[in-house]
LUMNU-578822 format. One record per atom (N, C-alpha, C, O): residue in one letter; x, y, z. Coordinates in pm, whole numbers, plus 50000, padded with zeros to 5 digits. Layout:
# LUMNU-578822
AXYZ...
# end
This chain:
# LUMNU-578822
M867986727771888M868646721472004M867666721272121M867126731572160N867436709172178N866496708272289N867176712372419N868356715872423A866366711672529A866876716472658A868016707672710A868966712572770G867906694472686G868946685472734G870276688072666G871316688272733E870256689872535E871506692572463E872096705972505E873306707372516A871226715772527A871716728772570A872396727972705A873426734272728T871806719972795T872416718272927T873766711372917T874706715072987F873866701172829F875116693872814F876226702972760F877336703172814W875926710472652W876946719072595W877306730572688W878446735172690G876316735172766G876616745672863G877526740472973G878446747373016L877276728173019L878126722073121L879536719773069L880506721873141L879656715372942L880976713172883L881736726272871L882956726572892G881036736972839G881706749972831G882196754772966G883266760672975L881426752273070L881856756273204L883086748673249L883996754373310I883126735673218I884266727573262I885546731673192I886626731173253S885456735873066S886646739372989S887136753673015S888096758072951R886516760773105R886976774473133R888346774173199R888646764673271P889226784373175P890586784473231P890616783773384P891476777073441V889676790673451V889686790373598V889416776273651V889956772273754V888566768873578V888286755173619V889486746273593V889856737973677V890116747873474V891286739873440V892416742373539V893116732973577A892606754973582A893666758073677A893436751173812A894376745973872Q892196751073857Q891906744473985Q892066729373975Q892566722974067V891646723673860V891816709173841V893296705573838V893696695573897A894116713673770A895546710873763A896176711773901A896996703273938A895796722073979A896346723374114A895936711574202A896736706474280G894676707074188G894236695474265G894976682874227G895316674874314L895226680874097L895966669174053L897396669374106L897926658874145V898026681074109V899376682174165V899366678074312V900266670974358A898346682674386A898256679274528A898066664174547A898676658174636V897226658074464V896966643674477V898216635674441V898556625974509I898916639774333I900146632674294I901216633874402I901886624074434G901366645874458G902316647674567G901956639474689G902826633974756W900666638674718W900216630574832W900506615874810W900906608774903R900296611174686R900596597274656R902086594274665R902476583874717L902906603174614L904356601174621L904846601474765L905816594674800F904186609274849F904566610074989F904456596475056F905266593075143W903436588575015W903256575275075W903996564474997W904436554575056A904136566174866A904766555874784A906276555674799A906896545174781R906886566974831R908356567974843R908736572474983R909026584275003P908746563275081P909076567275218P910516572275233P910816579575327D911436568275138D912816572875149D912936587775122D913906594075165W911956593775051W912006608075025W911696616275151W912126627775163T910956610275243T910516617775362T911106611875489T910516612975596R912276605675478R912866598875592R913216608675704R913186604875821G913546620675672G913966630175774G912846638675831G913086647075918I911616636675785I910486644675834I909866637375954I909416626075940P909846643976073P909316637076192P907866632676176P907496621776219F907016641276114F905596637876099F905416625376014F904566616976042A906236624375907A906116612775819A906496599975891A905856589675871Q907526600575977Q907926588676051Q906886585076157Q906706573276188L906206595276212L905216592776316L904026584976261L903576575276321I903496589276146I902296582976093I902606569876022I901686562675981R903896566576007R904266553675951R904686543676058R905286533376028R904366546676182R904746537776290R904086524176274R902906523376239P904836513276299P904226499876288P903126497976393P903226503176505G902106490776357G901026487776449G899896497776447G898906495976519W899996508276368W898916518176364W897736513176282W896606517476305G897976504276187G896886497876113G895986507776043G896436515775961G894666507076077G893666515176008G893806529976033G893286538075956R894496533876141R894656548176167R895486554976059R895326566976036Q896366547575994Q897156553675887Q896276558575774Q896556569075715W895186551075740W894296555475633W893586568375672W893376577075587V893206569675798V892566581975844V893526593675832V893146604475787L894776591575873L895766602175863L896076605675718L896316617275686R896076595975631R896316598675489R895226607775431R895516617575363M893966604275459M892866612375408M892876626275471M892586636175403A893226627175600A893296640175666A894396648775604A894246660875588L895516642375568L896606649775504L896196654875366L896496666275330L895486646475288L895016650775157L894016662275170L894076672075095A893086661075265A892116671675287A892816684675327A892406695575286L893876683575408L894616695475449L895326701975330L895336714175318L895916693875242L896586699275124L895596706675033L895876717674986L894436700575010L893436706974926L892896719674990L892616729374920S892766719875122S892296731875192S893326743175180S892956754775162L894616739775191L895656749875176L895686755575034L895886767575014L895476746774935L895426751574797L894226760774775L894346771074709A893076756974832A891896765574820A892136779074885A891736789374831G892786779075002G893106791675068G894086800074988G893976812374985L895036793574923L895996800774840L895306807574722L895596819174692F894396800374656F893646806374545F892806818074594F892646828074524L892256816774715L891446827674770L892306839974797L891886851174767L893486838074852L894386849374879L894846856274750L895056868374748L894986848374644L895416854074516L894266860374438L894466865774330G893066859574495G891906865474428G891406857474311G890736862874223Q891716844674308Q891276835874200Q890056827674243Q889866825174362P889216823374148P888086814674184P888606801874250P889586795974204W887946797674356W888436786374433W887316776474472W887496767974559G886166777774407G885026769374443G885266754574423G884836746474506L885946750774313L886186736674286L887126730574388L886916719374435L888196738074424L889116733074527L888436732274663L888696723074740R887576741874692R886836741474818R885936729174823R885816722574926F885306725974709F884456714074701F885286701374722F884866692474795A886456700474658A887306688674673A887786687074817A887806675974870A888176698374881A888616697675020A887486693275112A887696685375204A886266698375087A885116694375169A884826679475154A884536672675252A884896674475029A884666660175007A885716651775078A885386641375136A886986656175076A888046648675144A887826648775295A888056638675362W887386660175351W887136660875496W885936652075533W885956645675638I884916651675448I883756643175477I884156628475477I883756620875565W884946624375377W885386610475374W886286607175493W886236596075545T887116616975535T887916614975655T887036612675777T887316603975859G885956620575788G885026618475898G884356604875894G884136598575998I884026600175773I883436586875760I884426576175804I884046566575871R885686577675766R886706567975807R886896568075958R887106557476018I886826579876019I886946580576166I885756573576231I885926566276329L884556575776177L883376569276231L883476553976218L883146546776312L883936549176103L884096534776085L885166529176179L885066517976228R886186537276202R887246532976295R886696531476436R887066522076507L885826540576478L885226539776612L884256527876621L884196521176723L883506525376512L882556514276513L883256500676509L882656490576546S884516500376464S885226487576455S885446481376592S885696469376602K885366489476699K885536484176833K884286477076884K884336469676982R883146479576817R881876473776863R881256463976763R880466455376801L881606465376636L881026456876532L882036446576484L883246448776492K881536435576433K882406425576374K883006430876244K882436439576178A884166425476208A884866430376088A884016428375963A883966437175877A883356416875951A882526414175832A881346423875825A881006428675717T880706426675939T879586436075942T880046450075905T879376457175829L881186454175958L881706467475929L882056468975782L881786479275721Q882666458775724Q883006459275582Q881746459975495Q881716466975394R880706452575536R879466452975459R878836466875463R878366471875360W878816473275580W878246486775590W879106496875514W878586506375455N880406494775515N881286503775441N881066502375291N881026512275218R880926489875245R880776487275102R879376490575050R879236495674939Q878346487775130Q876976489275082Q876336502675118Q875386506875052V876826509375221V876186521875265V877116533775254V876806543475185A878266533075323A879136544875332A879646549275195A879506560975159K880226540175120K880776543874990K879716548374890K879896558774826P878586540874873P877556545774780P876976559274820P876756567874734A876736561374951A876186574174996A877166585574970A876766596474928F878446583074994F879456593374970F879566596674821F879646608374783M879566586274736M879656588674592M878426596274541M878556605074456L877246592974594L876036600074554L876086614574597L875686623474521L876586617074718L876716630774767L877696638774682L877416650274645V878836632774650V879846639774570V879306642474429V879526653274374L878606632674370L878096634474234L877066645674228L877146654374140T876116645674319T875096656274317T875686669874347T875306679874285A876626670474441A877266683374474A878106688374357A878136700474331A878786679174285A879606683274170A878736688674058A879086698573994I877586682174033I876676687173929I876136700873967I876066709973884N875756702174094N875206714974141N876236726074140N875876737874140L877516722374139L878566732474136L878606739774003L878986751473997F878216732973895F878266738973762F876876742973712F876696753673653V875896734373737V874536736673690V873586734373807V873816725173885P872536742473822P871566739773929P871036725473919P870546721173815L871146718174030L870786703974031L869316701973993L868996692373922I868446710674038I867026709174010I866746709773861I865796703573812K867586717573789K867416718673644K867736705473574K867056701473480V868786698773623V869176685873565V868136675273597V867786667173511L867646675173720L866686664973762L865356666173690L864626656373677E865026678173643E863736680273576E863786677673426E862776679573358Q864926673373375Q865026670673232Q864216658173196Q864466647573254P863246658973102P862436647173065P863246637372982P864106641272904L862946624273000L863646613772926L862696605772838L862916604772717F861626599972896F860696591972818F859356591572892F859236596473005T858356585572827T856996584972883T856526570472886T856656563272787V855976566173001V855446552673020V854096553873090V853986559973196F853026547873028F851686548373085F851256562873116F850716565773223E851516571473022E851126585573034E851846592773148E851416603373192T852936587073195T853746593173301T855116596473243T855806587773191T855506609073253T856786613473200T857886610873304T857806615273418F858896603573261F860026600573348F861126610773322F861576612473209T861546617573427T862636627173419T863916620773473T863916609273518V865006628373467V866266623473524V866106620673673V866616610773724G865386629573742G865156627673885G864316615373914G864566608374012T863306612573829T862466600873848T863266588073832T863156578873914V864066587273727V864886575373703V865896573573816V866126562473864A866506584673859A867466583873970A866786578874097A867366570874171S865556583574122S864826578974241S864516564074232S864596556974332C864156559274110C863856545074093C865076536274114C864946524474146L866276541874097L867496534174117L868026535374260L868456525474319V867996547474314V868646550174442V867766545974560V868246539374653I866496549774557I865626547274673I865456532374702I865616528274817P865126523874601P865026509474632P866326503574686P866306494874774Y867466508374633Y868746503074681Y868926505674830Y869256496674906F868706518174872F868916521575013F867826515675102F868076513175219I866616513475048I865576506775127I866016492475158I865896487875271V866526485375057V866966471575076V868176470975168V868256462075254V869126480175152V870366479675229V870146483975374V870716477975465L869326494375395L869176499775529L868066493075609L868006494875731S867176485575544S866056479475617S866466469875728S865756469075828P867596462275717P867936453175827P868166460175960P867956454076065L868586472875959L868896479576086L867636481976170L867586477176283P866616489276121P865416490976204P864656477876226P864096475676333V864656469276126V863966456376140V864646447876248V863966441376328G865976447876250G866696440276352G866436445476492G866256437676585L866406458776508L866106464676639L864696461376684L864466458376801L863726462076591L862346459176625L862166444376661L861476441276759S862756435376584S862626421076614S863306417476746S862806409076820W864436423976775W865106421476903W864246426277019W864166419777123S863586437877002S862696443077106S861506433777128S861106431377241L860936428677018L859806419477030L860236406377097L859466400477172Q861466401977070Q861946389777134Q862076391677285Q861706382877362R862606403277326R862726405977469R861366407777534R861176403777649L860426413677463L859116416577520L858226404177526L857526401977625L858236396077420L857336384677411L857996371377444L857316361177453G859326371277463G860016358877496G860066349077380G859966336977402M860216353977257M860266345177140M861596337777133M862596342177188S861576326577064S862806319177039S863636326276932S863146335476865E864876321876917E865746328276818E865236325776676E865306334576591G864716313576651G864166310676519G862966319376487G862826324176375S862086321476586S860926330076564S861346344476543S860746351676462R862376348776614R862846362576595R863366364676454R863096374976392R864126354976402R864646356076265R863496355976164R863536363176064A862476347876189A861326347576099A860606360976098A860256366075992V860376366576217V859716379676226V860556390376158V860026399076090A861886389776176A862766399676114A862686398975962A862616409375896L862686386875905L862606385575760L861256390375706L861186397075603I860166386875778I858846391375733I858756406575738I858246412775645L859236412475846L859196427075859L860056433775752L859696444375701R861196427575720R862066433575618R861386433775482R861406443875412Y860776422375444Y860076422075315Y858866431375317Y858506436875213L858236432975433L857106442175443L857576456475423L856926464175352V858706460175485V859256473575468V859646476075323V859376486875269I860266466175259I860666467775118I859436469375030I859426477774941G858396461175055G857176462274975G856496475774991G856076481874893L856366480575116L855736493575140L856566504775077L856016514575026G857906503275082G858756513375020G858586514074869G858566524974812L858446502574805L858246502474661L856876508074623L856746515274523V855856504874704V854526510474677V854556525674692V853956532874611W855246530474795W855366545074815W856096551474698W855726562374654L857146544774647L857906550374536L857056551174410L857076561274340L856296540474381L855416540774263L854366551674274L854026558274176N853856553574395N852866564174415N853486577974400N852846587274350R854736579274444R855396592274438R855726596374295R855586608174260I856156586974213I856506590574074I855256592173988I855336596673874G854086588374045G852826590573973G852586581173859G851966584973760L853046568773870L852846558973763L851366555173756L850716553373859N850846553973636N849436550773615N849146536673668N849606526773612A848376535873777A848096523073841A847246513973754A847386501773761T846356519773670T845486511573585T846276503673483T846026491873461G847246510373419G848076503473320G848946492773383G849116481973326V849486495773500V850316485773569V849486473673608V849926462373594A848246476173658A847376465173699A846976456573580A846876444373592A846746462773464A846366455173345A847486445773302A847236434073271I848716450773299I849846442273259I850106431473363I850386419973328A850006435173492A850226425273598A849186414173592A849516402573614G847926417873561G846886407573551G847116398273435G846856386373446G847606403573324G847876395073208G849026385573229G849036374473176L850006389873307L851186381473329L851066372673453L851926364173476S850026374673532S849946367673660S849876352473643S850476345073721I849116347673541I848976333273523I850306326873486I850716316873546G850996332773388G852296327273347G853316328173458G854106318973479I853306339473530I854256341073639I853946331073751I854856325973816G852616328373772G852246318973877G852846305273855G853336299073950F852816300273731F853426287373702F854946287973713F855586278373756G855516299373676G856976300473678G857556301273817G858666296573841V856816307273910V857356309374044V856736299774145V856776302274265R856156288774097R855536279074188R856556273574287R856286272674406E857736269874235E858776264674323E859276275474418E859596272574533L859346287874368L859796298774454L858846300874571L859276303174684I857536300174543I856556301774650I856656290274749I856556292374870A856856278074699A857006266574789A858226268274880A858156265274999N859346272974823N860526275374904N860306286675003N860826286275115F859536296874963F859226308175050F858446303375173F858786306875286V857396295475150V856586290375261V857416280875348V857306281075471S858236272575285S859086263375362S860076270975448S860346267075561G860636281975394G861566289975472G860916296075594G861506296075702L859696301275578L858976306775693L858726295975799L858906298375918W858316284175754W858026273475848W859286269075922W859246266676042L860396267975851L861656264175916L862086274376019L862566270776127L861916287275987L862306297676081L861436297576206L861946298776317F860136296076188F859246295876304F859436283176386F859446283676509E859596271776320E859736259076390E861086257976458E861196252076565G862136263576395G863466262876454G864156249576434G865146246776501S863666241076342S864306228176319S865636229676246S866536221476265V865776239876165V867036242976098V867336257676125V866556266476089R868476260176190R868816273776229R870246276776188R871046267576173P870576289476168P871976293176141P872866288576256P872556290876373G873976282276221G874866276776322G874696261876342G875566255376400D873576256176295D873376241776308D874336234176218D874836239376118I874596221776256I875486213076179I874666201576124I874136193376199L874556200975992L873766190675924L874696181175849L875796184875808F874226169075831F874976158875757F874386158175616F873296152675597I875116163675517I874646164475379I875586156375290I876786159275283D875046146275223D875816137975129D877076132175194D878126131475131G876956128075320G878076121675388G879066131075450G880076126475502D878836144275448D879756153975503D879036163075602D877906167075576P879676166475716P879066176275806P879166190275746P880206194275695C878056197675752C877986211175696C877366220475799C876426216675869S877896232675808S877386242575901S876446251975827S876756256675718V875286254975887V874306263975827V874786278375850V874876282975963I875086285275739I875546299175748I874366308575760I874346317275848S873386306975672S872216315775674S871016307975624S871146298475548L869846312375669L868596306375628L867686317275577L867156325175654G867506317775444G866676327875383G865306322575350G864966311175380L864516331175287L863166327075251L863126318175128L862096311975100R864216317475052R864236308874934R865126296774953R864746285674915A866306298775011A867256287675024A868126289775146A868216300775201A868746278975188A869696279275299A871106278075241A871326270875144V872056285175302V873446284675261V874226277075368V874226280975485L874886266275327L875646257775418L877116257775378L877446258875260W877986256575478W879426255975454W879926241775479W879686236075585R880626236275379R881196222875390R882686223975413R883406229775332Q883146218275524Q884546219975564Q885496212275473Q886626216575451R885056200875420R885956192175345R886656199275231R887856197475212D885916207175154D886516214275042D886236229275046D886396236174945N885816234375163N885556248675182N884546253775079N884706264675024A883506245775054A882486249374956A881226254175029A880946250075142E880496262974963E879216267575014E878096261274932E878066262474809L877186254674999L876066247874935L874806256174949L874466260375060V874126258674840V872846265874840V871746255474819V871606249974709I870966252974923I869956242374920I868576248674933I868326255775031P867676246474838P866306251874850P865636246974978P865826235575020N864856255675039N864226252375167N863306240275157N863136232875254Q862706238275040Q861776227275024Q862466213675041Q861806203875076E863786213175017E864516200575029E864476195275171E864516183075192F864406204075269F864406199475408F863086192875447F863006186375551F862056194475365F860766188175391F860566175475309F859776166775347T861266174275198T861066162775110T862136152075128T861946140775084T863266155275191T864326145475214T864656144875362T864406154375437R865226133775403R865616131975543R866926139275569R867866138375489T866996146375680T868176154275714T868676150075852T867896149375947T869966147475863T870586143975990T871266156176047T872036162875978T870996159176174T871606170676239T872426166276358T872076156676427Y873536173176382Y874386170476498Y874226181176606Y874966181276704S873266190176589S873086201176684S871636202576727S871216213476765G870866191776722G869486192476765G869376194676915G868796204576959S869936185476993S869946186877139S871326190277192S871446196777296D872376186077121D873756189677156D874606188577030D874116184576924N875886192377043N876796192076929N877716179976930N878656179276851L877456170377018L878346158877028L878206149976904L877126148476847R879326144176866R879316134576757R880146122476797R881246123776852R879606110676769R880326098476802R881106093776681R880586093276570G882376090376704G883226085076599G883636070776630G883436065976741E884196064176531E884566050076548E885836047176470E886016051676357V886736039376534V887946034576470V887926019376477V887836013676586L887996012676363L887985998076354L889425993076347L890215997576264V889765983476438V891125978176448V891055962976456V890125957376515S892035956176395S892115941576400S893415937376469S894435944176458A893365926176539A894565920776606A894625905576581A893605899076554H895835900076590H896045885876564H895405877476675H895245882076788Y895045865276639Y894385856276734Y895285852376853Y894785848376957R896595853476837R897465849176945R897555859277060R898185856477161H896925871077044H896975881177150H895725880377236H894635877277188D895915883377364D894795883277458D893845894877427D894285906377426P892565892377401P891635903177368P891525913777477P891375925677447E891605909677606E891505919477714E892685929177710E892515941177732H893885923877683H895065932477675H894965942077556H895315953777566V894485936977444V894325945477324V893305956477351V893525967977313M892185953277416M891155963177444M891665973877540M891305985577527G892535969877636G893115979777726G894025989477653G894016001477680C894825984277559C895705993077478C894886002677392C895226014477380L893805997777333L892966006277249L892296017277332L892186028677286L891856013977452L891196023877537L892176034777579L891806046577582E893386031177611E894386041177648E894736050177529E894956062177545A894766044377410A895046052477291A893936062677267A894206073977228A892696058677290A891576067977270A891596079077375A891336090677344R891906075377500R891956085377605R893096095277587R893056106277641G894106091477513G895266100277493G895006111877399G895796121277397S893926111577322S893616122677230S892916133877306S891956131277380Q893376146177288Q892766157577356Q891406160977298Q890616167977363L891106156277178L889816159277116L888706150177167L887526153477155V889076138777224V888086129177274V887576133877409V888366137177497L886256134077426L885656138577551L885776127777659L885606115877630P886076131977784P886086122177893P884696117677935P884526107077994D883686125877903D882296122577935D881396127277821D881286139377798P880746118277750P880776103677762P882156097877732P882846102077639A882546088177813A883876082577803A884006073477680A883016067577636P885206072477625P885406063277511P885266048677557P885446045477674S884946040177463S884736025977495S885286017377382S885426021977268V885586004877414V886135995377318V885275982777321V884905978077428F884965977477203F884135965477192F884805955377099F885445958977001L884635942677135L885035931877046L883825928876958L882815923677006V883945932076831V882755931576746V882595918276674V881465914276647R883715910976642R883555898076576R884885890776567R885965896676579Y884775877876545Y885935869476516Y885995867576364Y885155860776306G886975873576302G887085872976158G887835860676111G888185851976191E888075859875981E888755848275922E890205847475967E890745836575987S890865859175984S892275858976020S892605868376135S893775870176168S891595874476198S891865884176305S890655885576395S889535881676360I890895891276511I889825895376601I889595910376578I890545918176585D888375914376551D888065928276514D887495935776634D886595930876703F888045947876657F887625956376768F887085969676716F887425973976605S886265975876795S885705989076762S885985998776876S885585996376990V886686009776844V886946020376941V885926031576915V885926037576808R885086034277012R884036044376995R884266055677093R884586053377210Y884116067977045Y884456079777123Y883516091077084Y882796090076984F883526101877162F882716113677135F883616125977128F884586127277202V883266135077034V883946147977022V882916159077037V881746157277005A883386170777087A882456181977110A882086189076981A880976194076968D883026189476886D882776196276758D882746185876647D883746179076624P881616184376578P881556174176471P882606175876363P882986166176298F883086188276343F884076190476238F885456185076276F886336184076190T885686181676404T886986176376447T887006161076451T887986155176497N885956154676404N885886140076413N886996133376332N887616123876379L887246138276211L888286132076127L889666133776191L890486124676186R889906145476251R891206147576316R891346138376438R892426132776461A890276136776515A890326127676630A890536113276584A891286105776647H889886109476475H890066095976419H891526093676382H892076082976409T892156103676321T893566102376281T894466101176404T895376092876405E894216109276507E895046108676628E894946094976695E895956089376738I893726089676705I893546076676771I894196065676690I894886057076745A893986065876557A894586055376472A896116055776480A896746045276483S896706067676483S898166068676494S898636063776630S899666056976639A897886067176738A898266062676872A898146047476883A898976041176950V897146041576819V896996026976822V898176020276753V898696010276802W898616025776640W899756019976569W901006020076657W901726010076665K901266031376724K902456032376808K902346023076929K903336016776968R901156022276987R900986013777106R901115998977069R901725991277143F900545994976957F900665981176912F902135977676884F902585966576914E902865987076826E904275984576797E905065983076925E905975974776933A904725991177028A905435990177155A905085977377229A905945971677297E903865972677218E903425960677289E903645947877209E903425936877259G904085949277085G904315937377003G903025930976955G902995918976927I901965938876943I900685933576896I900665934376744I900965944876687E900315923576681E900375922676536E898985925276475E897975919976521I898975933476372I897775935276290I897945926276169I898745929476081P897225914976161P897525904876059P896985908675922P896015916075908F897665903275822F897145903975686F896065893175669F896115882875736P895115895375581P894125884775555P894815871975506P895635872375415Q894465861075568Q895085848275532Q894005837975498Q892895838375553R894335829075409R893415818275372R894255805775344R895205806075266V893855794675409V894565781975392V893875774075280V892675771375286V894645770375180V894135762775066V894765748875070V895995747575065R893945738475079R894435724675083R893995717374956R892815717274921T894945711474892T894665704074768T894445689374800T895285682774861I893325684374760I892995670274783I893185662674651I892515665274552T894115653174653T894385645374531T893495633074525T892815629474621A893525626774410A892685614874388A893165603274474A892335595874526E894525601374493E895045590574574E894615592074718E894315582274786A894585605074766A894185607074905A892715603674926A892335598775032E891905606374825E890495603074837E890285587974841E889395582774909A891135580974764A891005566374761A891445560474894A891415548274911
# end
């Protein structure tokens, strides 16, 4: 039996001991009771504390109180085992973990007043929960077996370097937290450089992305150096694959360079409104490989490679301002006075709250058609995404105004005259 198997069977024996089983059973009873306390409010209707923490409008504070209540129950159980002279280390560990998570929830609750909901959820999902799970896992292992003993267990050998449990864990955990936590210092540094050097917002985002990739690259180099991987073997394999990889990532490199140029130039920025395939789209984010745009028509997100902005023509509604001009085409019968019709159309356009008073809406007589006089109502809106709604409001107002004024919108008509042979003679 090797060292790893001995450690596994020793750990299994420790877990199956009666003192451990008793603490696990007591903890499960506490958790089940805690769950029933919240799942069945009719059971605790007469308890003042239960009614207090169920008050409407408390929102996220209820979760903090729930975790605090669970931590208190586990602490009381641990104290009871201690008074009875029984081992209580596992219950003490569970109570400590519950109190730590309660503290994390309190911290997130305080940060919710200063951070956006999406940012707070991302930090909770990517940082708080993984860090807490990692802490609980390592502490739980150390509770039964010395953690250093587990981390030093060898697994396999690569390039004359022996990988242990600790080495593999470092290769998984350290890059993850480098990638997740790098935006915080990079964002502070880029913001400071923007204030100091007077950079534009596009340049600040470009510097932030470059610094982030630099931090990630230096972190990976440090990790490879720390685990002691043979650099000669890695360089030999990298050199052999470099030609094939170069052809494979040619487009990726082109998009990378295009992304840097777009960020520095500022021609396409997050928040801009672009016209893509006949629809206005808002730029959500601009990365080094592709831009993510949101299309309002069907609530779709478009991922467009950065190189596309250099090879195709792009129309923007937010270059100098966000104004967008819209147009409603209307026809009226020849028997109506064009000046009167144009006055009715102008009043209909001015009646929409979405239409800007400056630049003011205007009406033009665009042509004399086969069966009608055609007019064009042109207007401006502040938000390009409201153009269709403004178009609908104006068209509906025109219909009602024409009906009130007795103005007819004619159907296409064509006069057909038959010429007979007798008439020709």
